[in-house]
MDAnalysis code that builds the backbone (N, CA, C; Angstrom):
import MDAnalysis as mda
import numpy as np

u = mda.Universe.empty(420, n_residues=140, atom_resindex=np.repeat(np.arange(140), 3), trajectory=True)
u.add_TopologyAttr("name", ["N", "CA", "C"] * 140)
u.add_TopologyAttr("resid", np.arange(1, 141))
u.add_TopologyAttr("resname", ["MET", "LYS", "PHE", "CYS", "ARG", "ILE", "ASP", "LEU", "HIS", "LYS", "THR", "LYS", "TYR", "SER", "LYS", "LEU", "ASP", "ASN", "TRP", "LYS", "ILE", "HIS", "SER", "GLU", "SER", "ILE", "ASP", "GLU", "TYR", "ASN", "ARG", "ILE", "TYR", "LYS", "GLU", "TYR", "CYS", "SER", "TYR", "LYS", "ASN", "PHE", "ASP", "SER", "VAL", "MET", "PRO", "ILE", "PHE", "ASN", "SER", "GLN", "TYR", "LEU", "ASP", "PRO", "LYS", "VAL", "GLU", "MET", "ILE", "CYS", "TYR", "TYR", "ASP", "ASN", "TYR", "PHE", "VAL", "ALA", "TRP", "ASP", "MET", "ILE", "LYS", "ILE", "HIS", "ASP", "GLU", "TYR", "ASN", "ALA", "GLU", "ALA", "ILE", "GLN", "PHE", "ALA", "TRP", "ASN", "TYR", "ASN", "ASN", "PRO", "ASP", "LEU", "LYS", "LEU", "GLY", "ILE", "GLU", "SER", "LEU", "LYS", "ASN", "ALA", "CYS", "ALA", "ILE", "TYR", "LYS", "GLU", "ARG", "GLY", "TYR", "LYS", "TYR", "LEU", "TYR", "LEU", "GLY", "GLU", "ALA", "ALA", "LYS", "TYR", "LYS", "GLN", "ILE", "ASP", "GLY", "TYR", "GLU", "GLU", "LEU", "GLY", "LYS", "ILE", "ASN", "VAL"])
u.atoms.positions = np.array([
    [-65.168, -79.737, 83.241],
    [-66.217, -78.739, 83.186],
    [-67.519, -79.435, 82.787],
    [-68.596, -79.125, 83.491],
    [-69.922, -79.652, 83.177],
    [-70.785, -78.528, 82.626],
    [-71.729, -78.927, 81.798],
    [-72.677, -77.987, 81.225],
    [-74.064, -78.293, 81.766],
    [-74.987, -77.344, 81.599],
    [-76.315, -77.526, 82.184],
    [-77.403, -76.954, 81.287],
    [-78.637, -77.324, 81.642],
    [-79.809, -76.813, 80.942],
    [-80.975, -76.815, 81.921],
    [-82.048, -76.176, 81.507],
    [-83.302, -76.197, 82.250],
    [-84.307, -76.977, 81.414],
    [-84.890, -78.015, 82.016],
    [-85.990, -78.747, 81.388],
    [-87.239, -77.900, 81.637],
    [-87.696, -77.221, 80.618],
    [-88.779, -76.253, 80.773],
    [-90.096, -76.889, 81.202],
    [-90.277, -78.191, 80.924],
    [-91.502, -78.862, 81.353],
    [-91.571, -78.992, 82.874],
    [-90.437, -78.843, 83.538],
    [-90.383, -78.964, 85.001],
    [-90.404, -77.602, 85.694],
    [-90.783, -76.563, 84.969],
    [-90.824, -75.212, 85.544],
    [-92.253, -74.689, 85.564],
    [-92.494, -73.762, 86.475],
    [-93.817, -73.118, 86.590],
    [-93.643, -71.617, 86.823],
    [-92.678, -71.027, 86.151],
    [-92.405, -69.609, 86.348],
    [-93.366, -68.748, 85.544],
    [-93.580, -67.550, 86.018],
    [-94.415, -66.564, 85.327],
    [-93.519, -65.514, 84.685],
    [-94.006, -64.953, 83.602],
    [-93.261, -63.889, 82.944],
    [-93.313, -62.613, 83.781],
    [-92.211, -61.885, 83.759],
    [-92.157, -60.576, 84.395],
    [-92.954, -59.586, 83.553],
    [-93.189, -58.405, 84.088],
    [-93.933, -57.402, 83.317],
    [-93.050, -56.250, 82.842],
    [-91.727, -56.385, 82.990],
    [-90.829, -55.267, 82.648],
    [-89.855, -55.612, 81.520],
    [-90.295, -56.382, 80.517],
    [-89.393, -56.781, 79.451],
    [-90.037, -56.595, 78.068],
    [-89.161, -56.528, 77.067],
    [-89.548, -56.490, 75.654],
    [-88.460, -57.216, 74.877],
    [-88.781, -57.706, 73.697],
    [-87.774, -58.357, 72.851],
    [-87.299, -57.377, 71.794],
    [-85.963, -57.289, 71.621],
    [-85.313, -56.451, 70.593],
    [-85.830, -55.019, 70.576],
    [-85.643, -54.308, 71.668],
    [-86.192, -52.959, 71.685],
    [-85.147, -51.860, 71.871],
    [-83.873, -52.213, 71.900],
    [-82.840, -51.202, 72.129],
    [-81.807, -51.206, 71.001],
    [-80.969, -50.188, 70.996],
    [-79.933, -50.068, 69.960],
    [-78.677, -50.838, 70.373],
    [-77.821, -51.103, 69.416],
    [-76.546, -51.770, 69.691],
    [-75.729, -50.951, 70.687],
    [-75.735, -49.630, 70.549],
    [-75.007, -48.783, 71.503],
    [-75.512, -48.987, 72.923],
    [-76.806, -49.111, 73.080],
    [-77.388, -49.325, 74.410],
    [-77.038, -50.712, 74.952],
    [-77.078, -51.728, 74.084],
    [-76.666, -53.077, 74.518],
    [-75.213, -53.049, 74.985],
    [-74.358, -52.397, 74.210],
    [-72.938, -52.327, 74.569],
    [-72.720, -51.527, 75.864],
    [-73.487, -50.470, 76.048],
    [-73.372, -49.681, 77.282],
    [-73.680, -50.550, 78.503],
    [-74.771, -51.307, 78.437],
    [-75.149, -52.173, 79.565],
    [-74.075, -53.233, 79.792],
    [-73.536, -53.799, 78.712],
    [-72.505, -54.833, 78.857],
    [-71.258, -54.264, 79.543],
    [-70.852, -53.061, 79.156],
    [-69.682, -52.427, 79.782],
    [-69.944, -52.141, 81.258],
    [-71.140, -51.659, 81.580],
    [-71.487, -51.394, 82.982],
    [-71.491, -52.694, 83.795],
    [-71.997, -53.748, 83.204],
    [-72.038, -55.065, 83.855],
    [-70.627, -55.569, 84.155],
    [-69.766, -55.547, 83.153],
    [-68.387, -56.016, 83.323],
    [-67.633, -55.170, 84.342],
    [-67.869, -53.867, 84.329],
    [-67.233, -52.972, 85.285],
    [-67.713, -53.267, 86.705],
    [-69.027, -53.431, 86.874],
    [-69.591, -53.719, 88.191],
    [-69.036, -55.031, 88.744],
    [-68.939, -56.048, 87.889],
    [-68.447, -57.364, 88.301],
    [-66.927, -57.397, 88.452],
    [-66.248, -56.388, 87.907],
    [-64.795, -56.302, 87.983],
    [-64.120, -57.572, 87.447],
    [-64.597, -58.027, 86.301],
    [-64.036, -59.229, 85.684],
    [-62.589, -59.000, 85.286],
    [-61.732, -59.993, 85.504],
    [-60.338, -59.911, 85.077],
    [-60.225, -59.956, 83.558],
    [-61.137, -60.707, 82.931],
    [-61.107, -60.878, 81.486],
    [-62.534, -61.139, 81.016],
    [-62.885, -60.610, 79.863],
    [-64.224, -60.851, 79.323],
    [-64.128, -61.169, 77.835],
    [-65.067, -61.960, 77.385],
    [-65.219, -62.209, 75.951],
    [-66.030, -61.051, 75.396],
    [-65.549, -60.410, 74.345],
    [-66.339, -59.287, 73.806],
    [-67.650, -59.775, 73.195],
    [-68.631, -58.917, 73.221],
    [-69.875, -59.156, 72.494],
    [-69.733, -58.358, 71.203],
    [-69.834, -59.042, 70.094],
    [-69.679, -58.395, 68.793],
    [-71.029, -57.870, 68.319],
    [-71.030, -56.724, 67.668],
    [-72.273, -56.137, 67.169],
    [-73.064, -57.115, 66.314],
    [-72.370, -57.956, 65.570],
    [-73.058, -58.921, 64.703],
    [-73.877, -59.918, 65.513],
    [-73.497, -60.177, 66.771],
    [-74.258, -61.110, 67.605],
    [-75.643, -60.555, 67.911],
    [-75.742, -59.257, 68.142],
    [-77.040, -58.645, 68.416],
    [-77.967, -58.736, 67.200],
    [-77.370, -58.754, 66.020],
    [-78.142, -58.732, 64.774],
    [-78.398, -60.119, 64.188],
    [-77.832, -61.142, 64.780],
    [-78.008, -62.515, 64.307],
    [-79.500, -62.853, 64.304],
    [-80.055, -63.296, 63.176],
    [-81.493, -63.596, 63.130],
    [-81.905, -64.739, 64.060],
    [-80.944, -65.521, 64.534],
    [-81.263, -66.602, 65.474],
    [-81.141, -66.162, 66.928],
    [-80.855, -64.883, 67.158],
    [-80.699, -64.355, 68.517],
    [-81.865, -63.444, 68.850],
    [-82.393, -63.624, 70.051],
    [-83.403, -62.718, 70.588],
    [-82.801, -62.001, 71.790],
    [-82.943, -60.699, 71.794],
    [-82.485, -59.883, 72.911],
    [-83.705, -59.566, 73.772],
    [-83.704, -60.059, 75.004],
    [-84.772, -59.739, 75.944],
    [-84.274, -58.560, 76.777],
    [-84.953, -57.439, 76.667],
    [-84.548, -56.209, 77.349],
    [-85.414, -55.994, 78.584],
    [-84.778, -55.595, 79.684],
    [-85.459, -55.369, 80.957],
    [-85.391, -53.895, 81.338],
    [-86.449, -53.436, 82.015],
    [-86.598, -52.022, 82.337],
    [-86.946, -51.817, 83.810],
    [-86.437, -50.743, 84.364],
    [-86.797, -50.252, 85.689],
    [-86.961, -48.741, 85.518],
    [-88.026, -48.352, 84.834],
    [-88.279, -46.985, 84.350],
    [-87.373, -46.626, 83.168],
    [-86.285, -47.312, 82.980],
    [-85.393, -47.136, 81.834],
    [-84.686, -48.481, 81.602],
    [-83.973, -48.621, 80.502],
    [-83.298, -49.854, 80.112],
    [-82.170, -50.177, 81.093],
    [-82.228, -51.384, 81.721],
    [-81.246, -51.728, 82.748],
    [-80.539, -53.066, 82.524],
    [-81.085, -53.944, 81.665],
    [-80.483, -55.275, 81.518],
    [-80.946, -55.935, 80.233],
    [-80.193, -56.958, 79.836],
    [-80.609, -57.765, 78.690],
    [-80.133, -59.208, 78.828],
    [-80.858, -60.073, 78.150],
    [-80.522, -61.483, 77.979],
    [-80.355, -61.728, 76.492],
    [-79.291, -62.409, 76.108],
    [-79.073, -62.792, 74.719],
    [-79.402, -64.281, 74.614],
    [-80.461, -64.599, 73.881],
    [-80.930, -65.978, 73.747],
    [-80.791, -66.412, 72.294],
    [-80.092, -67.512, 72.075],
    [-79.935, -68.043, 70.721],
    [-80.919, -69.189, 70.520],
    [-81.649, -69.136, 69.423],
    [-82.606, -70.170, 69.070],
    [-81.887, -71.201, 68.198],
    [-81.826, -72.432, 68.656],
    [-81.147, -73.485, 67.886],
    [-82.107, -74.229, 66.969],
    [-83.283, -74.536, 67.458],
    [-84.312, -75.184, 66.652],
    [-85.642, -74.988, 67.364],
    [-86.672, -75.701, 66.960],
    [-88.003, -75.459, 67.530],
    [-88.155, -75.916, 68.981],
    [-87.161, -76.633, 69.514],
    [-87.264, -77.146, 70.884],
    [-86.155, -76.671, 71.816],
    [-85.093, -76.100, 71.288],
    [-83.910, -75.777, 72.081],
    [-83.446, -74.343, 71.876],
    [-83.264, -73.655, 73.005],
    [-82.722, -72.295, 72.997],
    [-81.574, -72.258, 74.003],
    [-80.707, -71.269, 73.854],
    [-79.536, -71.175, 74.727],
    [-79.370, -69.746, 75.224],
    [-79.227, -69.618, 76.530],
    [-78.936, -68.318, 77.127],
    [-77.438, -68.072, 76.953],
    [-77.086, -67.218, 76.005],
    [-75.694, -66.969, 75.640],
    [-75.014, -66.011, 76.618],
    [-75.709, -64.919, 76.960],
    [-75.102, -63.892, 77.816],
    [-76.206, -63.099, 78.495],
    [-75.928, -62.647, 79.692],
    [-76.800, -61.754, 80.433],
    [-75.963, -60.559, 80.862],
    [-76.535, -59.385, 80.859],
    [-75.826, -58.195, 81.332],
    [-76.818, -57.269, 82.020],
    [-76.353, -56.648, 83.112],
    [-77.212, -55.824, 83.950],
    [-76.375, -54.708, 84.552],
    [-76.932, -53.530, 84.687],
    [-76.152, -52.422, 85.242],
    [-76.138, -52.388, 86.774],
    [-76.962, -53.170, 87.443],
    [-77.007, -53.290, 88.914],
    [-77.353, -51.983, 89.624],
    [-77.994, -51.043, 88.939],
    [-78.385, -49.787, 89.596],
    [-79.440, -50.019, 90.678],
    [-80.215, -51.091, 90.564],
    [-81.225, -51.425, 91.566],
    [-81.111, -52.916, 91.890],
    [-80.183, -53.290, 92.781],
    [-79.963, -54.709, 93.094],
    [-81.199, -55.421, 93.628],
    [-82.144, -54.678, 94.199],
    [-83.361, -55.291, 94.732],
    [-84.188, -55.990, 93.660],
    [-83.966, -55.662, 92.395],
    [-84.682, -56.335, 91.306],
    [-84.287, -57.808, 91.179],
    [-83.081, -58.141, 91.639],
    [-82.566, -59.518, 91.539],
    [-82.700, -60.049, 90.099],
    [-82.355, -59.200, 89.147],
    [-82.558, -59.541, 87.740],
    [-81.725, -60.727, 87.267],
    [-80.608, -61.007, 87.896],
    [-79.821, -62.161, 87.473],
    [-80.656, -63.420, 87.459],
    [-81.270, -63.742, 88.577],
    [-82.077, -64.959, 88.681],
    [-83.482, -64.748, 88.110],
    [-84.046, -63.560, 88.297],
    [-85.397, -63.308, 87.805],
    [-85.456, -63.306, 86.276],
    [-84.401, -62.831, 85.619],
    [-84.392, -62.862, 84.149],
    [-84.317, -64.298, 83.648],
    [-83.605, -65.160, 84.369],
    [-83.532, -66.571, 83.984],
    [-84.911, -67.220, 84.102],
    [-85.609, -66.956, 85.177],
    [-86.965, -67.499, 85.346],
    [-87.903, -66.945, 84.273],
    [-87.743, -65.663, 83.941],
    [-88.559, -65.046, 82.897],
    [-88.315, -65.718, 81.549],
    [-87.048, -65.960, 81.221],
    [-86.715, -66.638, 79.959],
    [-87.344, -68.035, 79.936],
    [-87.317, -68.733, 81.068],
    [-87.954, -70.051, 81.136],
    [-89.442, -69.943, 80.808],
    [-90.113, -68.962, 81.388],
    [-91.548, -68.781, 81.145],
    [-91.833, -68.443, 79.685],
    [-91.027, -67.566, 79.103],
    [-91.220, -67.167, 77.706],
    [-91.081, -68.363, 76.770],
    [-89.987, -69.095, 76.907],
    [-89.714, -70.170, 75.959],
    [-90.560, -71.409, 76.226],
    [-90.951, -71.654, 77.448],
    [-91.887, -72.743, 77.733],
    [-93.228, -72.450, 77.058],
    [-93.703, -71.205, 77.186],
    [-94.972, -70.807, 76.565],
    [-94.926, -71.006, 75.053],
    [-93.776, -70.825, 74.453],
    [-93.621, -70.981, 72.995],
    [-93.429, -72.439, 72.582],
    [-93.358, -73.359, 73.528],
    [-93.259, -74.778, 73.204],
    [-91.853, -75.349, 73.200],
    [-90.879, -74.606, 73.650],
    [-89.508, -75.118, 73.724],
    [-89.409, -76.140, 74.846],
    [-88.488, -77.098, 74.691],
    [-88.275, -78.127, 75.712],
    [-87.154, -77.759, 76.669],
    [-86.077, -77.161, 76.132],
    [-84.900, -76.892, 76.955],
    [-84.359, -75.490, 76.732],
    [-83.817, -74.929, 77.822],
    [-83.050, -73.704, 77.761],
    [-81.657, -74.059, 78.275],
    [-80.684, -74.034, 77.392],
    [-79.304, -74.381, 77.751],
    [-78.627, -73.159, 78.364],
    [-77.787, -73.417, 79.399],
    [-77.207, -72.322, 80.171],
    [-75.687, -72.297, 80.163],
    [-75.059, -73.122, 79.355],
    [-73.599, -73.124, 79.322],
    [-73.026, -73.898, 80.494],
    [-71.975, -73.365, 81.068],
    [-71.273, -74.047, 82.152],
    [-72.148, -74.149, 83.406],
    [-72.131, -75.326, 84.032],
    [-72.908, -75.551, 85.253],
    [-72.406, -74.648, 86.373],
    [-73.339, -74.126, 87.170],
    [-73.001, -73.276, 88.309],
    [-74.141, -73.334, 89.328],
    [-73.794, -73.227, 90.583],
    [-74.785, -73.331, 91.657],
    [-75.908, -72.306, 91.502],
    [-75.577, -71.081, 91.125],
    [-76.603, -70.038, 91.035],
    [-77.627, -70.306, 89.931],
    [-77.343, -71.220, 89.029],
    [-78.264, -71.557, 87.945],
    [-79.241, -72.660, 88.337],
    [-79.120, -73.198, 89.530],
    [-79.908, -74.350, 89.955],
    [-81.313, -73.943, 90.401],
    [-82.158, -73.716, 89.415],
    [-83.560, -73.396, 89.654],
    [-84.377, -74.611, 89.232],
    [-85.704, -74.540, 89.353],
    [-86.547, -75.667, 88.944],
    [-86.221, -76.086, 87.521],
    [-86.129, -77.381, 87.301],
    [-85.838, -77.919, 85.978],
    [-84.368, -78.045, 85.656],
    [-83.482, -77.630, 86.560],
    [-82.032, -77.651, 86.331],
    [-81.530, -79.083, 86.149],
    [-80.706, -79.268, 85.131],
    [-80.079, -80.558, 84.867],
    [-78.628, -80.340, 84.449],
    [-77.737, -81.136, 85.018],
    [-76.349, -81.129, 84.538],
    [-76.232, -82.186, 83.458],
    [-75.534, -81.848, 82.398],
    [-75.384, -82.751, 81.273],
    [-74.179, -83.646, 81.504],
    [-74.307, -84.896, 81.092],
    [-73.214, -85.849, 81.248],
    [-72.617, -86.225, 79.905],
    [-71.901, -87.307, 79.938],
    [-71.264, -87.807, 78.717],
    [-72.312, -88.352, 77.767],
    [-71.988, -88.319, 76.491],
    [-72.855, -88.921, 75.486],
    [-72.529, -90.411, 75.434],
    [-73.557, -91.214, 75.621],
    [-73.362, -92.675, 75.552],
    [-73.474, -93.118, 74.102],
    [-72.505, -93.879, 73.664],
    [-72.470, -94.320, 72.273],
    [-72.960, -95.751, 72.171],
])
């Protein structure tokens, strides 16, 4: 298994105009997550614990299409590194393409704040946007 990140210095994305940070309740976050998992028909999912939403090192980026439709859970590791932990979307309006657009939005937000990298977990083709890098072995 390979992991990946986005080198934010190699991106030129603009922020979307339909987002806010930490603006919904835990019940609403959980509702969107359940709708997302149901839509994707996942065989198995890792639960999102309420404490994760409240972690002071986590920022919830909420997306709207006249109402709350998606969120990104971003963990701040230090002043240069953030990690996209989880994304969830209800898919009521697929034309929004929020899966990829939310990733580009997160890149714009954290680049503007001076972060160097946004880590994305396991490498996947759909994550290959500008600045994408697969991580290799640590050389000792």
